[in-house]
N, C-alpha and C positions, 0 to 999 in steps of 0.2 A: 531070323527073318529080317529082310532088308527094311530099313526105315523108309516110310513114304516121303517122296520129294515134295517139299512145300514151295509152291510158286511164290516168288517175292511180290510184295504189294507196295504201293506208294507209302503205306504206313511204316513198312520195314526200312525203307531207304528213301526219305523225302527228296534227296538230291538227284535221284534218277528220274529225269523227265520223260524218259522213254516208256516209263510204266504208266503215265497218265493216259487214260483212254481218250481217243479223239472223237469229237462229236461232228458228225457230218453236217455240212451246210445245207439247210433246207432249200435255200434259194437256188443253190447249184444243182440239187437233185430234182427240183421241180421243173416241169416242162416249160419251155419258153413261152412268155406271155404273148397272146395273140395281138396282132396289130390293131390300132384304134380304128373304129368304124362302127357302123350300125347305130346303136342308141347314142354313143358318145359323140359321133359326128353330127347327128341330128341336133343334139343339145348345143353343140358349138355353133351350129348355124342359127339355132333359135336365139342364142345370146347375141349373135352378131346382127340380128334383125333381118336375115336373108329370107325368113319365112313370110315377111310382110308383103302384102299386095299393094301395088301403086294405087293412090287415091283415085276415086272415080271423078272424072272431069265434070265440073259444074256447068249448067247451061249458061250461055252468054248473057241472057237477061238477068240471071241471078248475080253473076259477076259484076255487071254494070250497076245494079242496085246497091250491092255491097260497097263498091267503089264510091258511089255517090254519097252513101250514108257516112262513110268514113271521112270523105272530103268535107261534108257539112259539119261533122263533129269537130274536126280539126280547125275548120274556119271559125266555129264558135269559140273554141279555146283560144285561138290566136287573137281574135278580136276582143275577147274579154280581158286578156292579160298582156298582150304585146302591142297590137295595133288594130285600128278599126277604120273602115271606110265611111266617110260622112259626105252627105250631099250639101251643097251650098245653095240655100234657098233665096238669098237676097243679093243685091248689088252693093252692099256696104263695104266690100273689100275689093271692088274694082280698082285697078285693072289686075291686081295681084291674083285674085280669084274671081272667076266669072260665076254669076248667079243672079238671075233676075226673072221677073214674071214674063212668061211667054217664051223663054229661051231655055236651052239645055244647060243646066248648071254644072259646075265642076264637081267631080267626086275626088275627095282628097284622102290620103292615107295619113292617119294620125298616130304618132308614136306615143303609146301609153306607158312606156317603161322609163323614159328619160327622166321624168320628174320624181322618180323614186330615188334618184341619186343626187339631184340638184333642184333648186327652185327655178321657176321661169325668170328669164332675163330680158332687159329692154331689147326690143326688136323681134322677139319670138312671136310667131303667129300661133295662137292657142285656141283650142276648142274648150269650152267650159259650160257647165250647167248654170243656167241663169239663177242668180241669188234671189231671195224672196223679194227684195226691194225692186228687182227688175220685172218680176212676174206677178206681183200681188194684185195688180189690176187687170191681168189678162184673163180672158175667158178660157176655161179648159177646153181643149179641142175635143170635138165629138168624134169618136171612132166609129167604124162600121158596126152595125148590129149583128151581122152575120159572123158566127164564130170562125168559119173557114176563111173568110176574107181577112179577119183580124190575124189569124195565124199566118197567112201568106204575107200580110203587111209586116208582121214582126220578123218573119224570115227574111223578107226583102231588106229590112232595115239593118240586119246583121251583115249583109254583104254589100250594102251601099246602093241597092236598087230602089230603095224607098227611103223617105226621110225618117229618122228615128222618132220614136214616140215621145221621148222626153223633150223638154224645152232647152235646146242647146244653142250656143252662139259661137261665132268665130270672129276674133278681133286680134289686134296687135298690141303687145305689151309696150307701154310708153314710159311708165315709171313704176318703181317697186316701193315696198314699205320703207318709210323714213324719208322719202324724197318729197320735195315740194314741186308741184306742177301747176302751170298757169298758161294762159294764152291772152295776148300775144305780144311780141315786140313790134318795132316799126316795120318789119318785113313780114309780119303776120306769121311768124314762126312760134311754135310751142316752146316754152321755157321749162327746163327741169333744173332745180336748184340755181335758178338765175341764168343758166346757159342755154342758148338756142340749140334746137335739135337739127341734125342733118337727116332729112326725110325725103330721099329721092323717089320713094314709092307712092307718095301722095298723088291722088287724082282729084281734080276739082271738076265735078260734073257741070257746074255753071261757069267754068272757065277761070275763076279766081276766088279767093276767100272774101268773105264779107264780115260785117260786124257781128253776125250771129255766131261766129266761131269763138268769140271772146268769152272767157270765164275767169273768175277770181282765183287767187292762189288756193290750192288744196294740199294739205300735208297728208300724204297717203299713210294710213295706219300700218303698223307692222303686221305682217301676215296677210296683206292684201295687195292687189295690183290695180293700177290705173290703165285701162285699155281703151283704144280708139280704133275706128275703122279707117282703112286707107282711102276710101271715098269720103273725104271729110265733110263734104256738103250734103251727103245723103247717108249718114250713119248716126243712129241713136245709140250712143255708147256711154262711157262713164260721165260724159258731159251732161247727158239728159236723162238717163235711166234713173228711176226713183226720184227724180227731181234734181239730179246732179249732186255735186259736192261729195260728202262722205257716203251718201246713199248710193253713189254710182260705182264705188270700188267693188272689186271681185275678190272674195276670200280665196286663199290658196287651195283650200280643200275642195273647192268647186271646179278646179281645173282638171280636165279629163286627159289632155295630152297636147303634144306639139305637132302642128301640121308639117309634114315632111315632103310629100310628093303629091302632084296632081296625077291621078291614075286614069281618069276618064274626063272628057272624051279623048280618043287616041291622038288626035292632032294637037293636044295640049299636054302630053306627057312631059313632065319636067319637075325639077326640084323647086321648093319654095324657099327663097332666100330669107336669111334672118339678119339683115343689116342692122347693126347696132346704132340707133340714132344718137346715142350719147357718146359714141366714139367714132373711129374712122375705119374700123375693121369691117369688111364685108365678107360673109361666108356664103358662097353660092353652092348649094347642094344639088348635085346632079343625080337623077334617079337611075340606078343601074337597071339593065334590061330585065334581070330576074325579079325585080320588085315592081315593075310597071303594071303587072296584072293585079296587084293588091293581095289581100289575105285569101281571097277565094282561090287565086292561082297557087298560093303557097299550100293551101289545103289540098288541092288536087294533086300537086306534086308529091306531097307527103303521104297521100292516101295509098298510093300503090305499094311502096315498100312496107308500110304498116300492115296492109292486108297480106302481103307475101310473108312477112315475119310471123304473123299470127297463124297462117297455114302451116309454116314449118314447125312451130311449137306444138300445134295439135298433132301433126304427123309423128313427131318424136315421142309423144306421150301415148301413142296407141299401143 
């Protein structure tokens, strides 16, 4: 009987690679994948945001109210931290600043940021809160009893349409802490550390100085200012407030800011110069057109892009 034939296996001859069974490729044997579409396409559109509907247009009155509210908020922020419009209620700074009973006083833009980096200097026109020695004998002003009227008055003071509630003054810095100030020499000029001042801004309402302008030497304490009005014959300033002398000086922490520009009325748009009476340099500051409208104008300009940006953020997060 013939012996059965034994088929060789990989175990019999490991070097024969032709004996290794081949495994078919499942990817090759599987039918071709169908093209993308249907649910996958909808998911891609969903991720891309194409399913979103355009926002419904708001009524015009609502857009205007939103714009006005943003403008007022920005105006408040600007005037609290950067600059504020103040009204000039008296004629003590004539002719530099107009303000008198029965006439339309100037509105000035006050820079509240500059003195965060330096102290006031001679020649600066500054707005400051009256020290206790200046206001201790004043009667507190009686505000309106109506709450709505008080609110409107407060709002008007923020944008310079009404006088501020607090007792504020505007004067020019004549001497700073450590200097000695007195008046006068033979030409009726104020002396600081024995040297006469160059003051082209002075206005004499009565035509010329008189003996009432004279005061004894005062050494200005460190951290305070000696201030005087440009209308020398009609200004109660460091010479007479609190009785004059050391009680007339203004502490640095009472200074609110530096007067930069006259913003109202329109026919007086201009910068307020800060001529240094102790030196010879004159710096005349011109008000650029974009600043002539004051903080309210800045608030209105900034309100529109702020509202637009807010709408874009809300739209992207839907």
